[in-house]
Residue, then its C-alpha position, 0 to 999 in steps of 0.5 A: x591580392x591575385x591577379x591575372x592577364x587574359x590575352x584575347x586573340x580570336x576571341x573578342x567578346x566579353x561573354x561565355x569566354x573560357x580563359x575570361x571566366x577560369x581567370x575570373x573565378x579564379x583570381x580577385x584582379x584580372x586585366x586583359x589585353x589584345x595584341x595586334x601581332x606585327x608577325x601576322x600585320x607585316x605579313x599582309x600584302x593590303x594595307x586595306x584590310x579588311x579584317x583588321x578593320x573587323x578586329x579595330x571596330x570589334x575592339x572598340x566593341x569590347x572594351x566598352x563593354x568591359x568598360x560597363x563591368x568595372x574593366x577595359x581593355x588593355x592594347x598593344x602593337x608589336x611582338x606579343x612573345x616580348x609583349x606579354x611577359x613584359x605587361x604581366x611582369x609590370x602588372x604582377x599577374x600570378x599567371x597569363x591565361x587565353x584560349x588556345x589555337x591550334x595553328x603551328x604558327x600560333x602554337x610556336x609562339x604559345x610556347x614561346x610565351x610561356x618559356x619566357x613568362x616561366x622564367x619570370x615566375x609567372x604563370x600560362x594558362x590555355x582553354x579549349x573555347x573556339x571547338x566544340x571538340x578538340x586535339x584527341x577529343x574524338x578518335x576512332x575505336x583504335x584510339x586514332x585520329x579521324x581522316x573521313x568526315x562521316x563517321x568523325x561526324x557520327x562520333x562527333x554528335x555520340x558524344x555531344x552533351x550540355x557539358x560540352x554546350x554549357x556557356x562559362x557564366x562570365x557575369x559571375x565574377x564580373x565583379x573581379x575585372x581591373x580598370x587598365x592602367x593610366x593612359x591606355x588607349x586603343x591605337x588607331x587604324x592608321x597608327x597601326x599601318x592600315x586604311x578603312x576599306x568599304x567595311x560600311x558601305x558593305x553594311x557588315x556588322x561587326x563587334x559582339x553587337x553584330x555578330x546577335x545582329x546575324x544570329x538572331x536573324x539567322x534563327x529566324x531562317x534556320x529551318x529553311x538552310x539545307x533547303x536555300x544554302x546552295x543558292x548565292x542569289x538567295x539569302x540561305x546561309x548564316x553569314x556568321x562566318x567572320x563572326x566565328x572567326x574573330x570569335x565575336x560569337x561563340x561557338x557553344x552558342x551556335x551549336x547550342x542553336x541548332x541542337x535546340x532548334x532540330x530539324x533538317x534545316x538546323x542539323x545541316x547547319x551543325x554538320x557545318x559546324x561538325x567540319x569546322x571542327x574537324x578540319x582544326x583536328x586535321x591541323x592539329x594532328x597533320x601540321x604537314x597540311x600546311x605546305x603539302x598534300x594530306x595524301x603524300x602521293x596527291x604531292x606526284x601531280x604535276x600542275x601546270x605554271x600559267x600566270x595568266x590564267x591565274x591572274x584572269x582566275x583572280x581578276x575575274x574575267x576568266x569568262x566563265x559566268x558563274x566563276x567570275x561572278x564569285x571572283x569579282x564578289x570576293x575582290x569587292x566585299x571579301x565573302x565567297x558563298x561557301x557553294x561558289x567557293x567549291x566553284x571557283x577551287x575546282x575550276x583553278x584546278x580542274x580547269x585551269x590545272x593550276x597548283x590548290x596553293x595558289x587558290x589557297x594563298x589567293x583567298x587566305x589574302x581576301x576572304x574576311x573570315x580567313x582560316x587556316x584551318x578551315x581554308x587549306x581543308x576546303x582547297x583540298x577537299x577540291x583539289x582531291x588532294x586531301x582527307x576525305x576530298x572529292x573523288x579525282x575523277x570526279x569534275x565540276x562543270x563550271x556550266x552546269x553547276x552555274x545553270x543548278x545553283x543560280x537557274x536565273x542568272x540573278x547572282x550572276x547579274x549582281x556581280x557582272x553587270x555588263x551581262x545584265x541584258x543577256x537572256x536566260x538562256x545564254x547566261x552560263x554560257x553566253x560565248x554561245x549567243x549568236x553574233x547579232x545578239x550579242x551586239x543587241x544585248x551589248x556583250x559582245x564575247x571577247x569585247x564586252x565580256x572575255x571569251x572563255x580561257x579554256x575548254x572544259x570538255x579538254x581541260x577535264x581531259x587534261x584533268x584526267x591525264x594529270x591525276x593517272x600518278x594516283x589512279x586506282x584501280x576502277x576509278x571512273x571518270x564523273x562530271x559534276 
């Protein structure tokens, strides 16, 4: 009787799952495993990490769903390079199935697992699952990978068809699921070396059911997505990013929704999913972006070493309310609105003159939805060092960005209660409030709220000078 083992990673669901479907279709008995990878967990700096708790609780839900189908989840804690081959050998499976990952470290891990399995006479098969198009599936007419988004998107949309969006009917072969061996149970969060977080307090829905709830809620709002997505005080975005990151929803399901609904809102949201694929293929074709600029000439840019300014940015005390509110939202919840990610990244790199890699590392530490490809792509876009990036001479003005996207200061006041009584006219630049009015508003600058750590106009001039090393003909500065 042919047996297989499905290795779950960032795909924590029992539906529309490529590897699970192919294993169930091809084998009479299919076991399921998840490994808490010490290579990843040991590198985490926070013992109270919302992502680990999100995974842990999502695994509980996945195990329950698999048991309801007659299967269940085997959970291990350690090095998958040794644990997966050992488990596969013990279960006497013919092959291990997994969904493909695209990060350099994951590629090395999977290659090592495949080699170890091969020595045991066990196969390893991986499948496309977390993207719509991967690797070389969307290329220029010359057969090269795209480095500019708009033509990539046009080709992506032209190639999109029902086959790419088709769900994998796991339920058709679910009878082939095998229950875990006796004595298997999910380890506690504490036994993994982690502590509970404020995930419950934040009311962040977890697992497949949480993903379904958010998707159904967004389905009712998707037509307004384009109009509302840039305003952090409004409920305009999907809030599905952490579920997409850990695979408690299916990318095909999300793309089908956007494709079926149509209209400006759905089309704009679909573009965001295309950006996600775009950054995955950039990482695949250009792995040097993990530590270097996409465009090598931008490695010549000399960034400042400014630990005090970096700490002020990290802690949300730069004196620029929209920046500080965004950073405090991140620290409190592990979430940051996409428009705010652009604003704070521009501020770090072009107002403070600090290397984008510092910001990328901080986001990697705190973002619930941290994804190497998208995080790296977003930071290099903001810093103007990446592919199809914002031009280096376009510099966001944090005050005008705040006035445009949080006009009444509703978001700012939510995360900066010390500014609660500052009038709307001054909420975006409270240092301009006359001293007597600062006292009346219980917000004395320099005491109750920091003075700006830099002057934007002067910082802008420094940035223009900084990027002179890569300046091309005809490039002139603009303010965003």
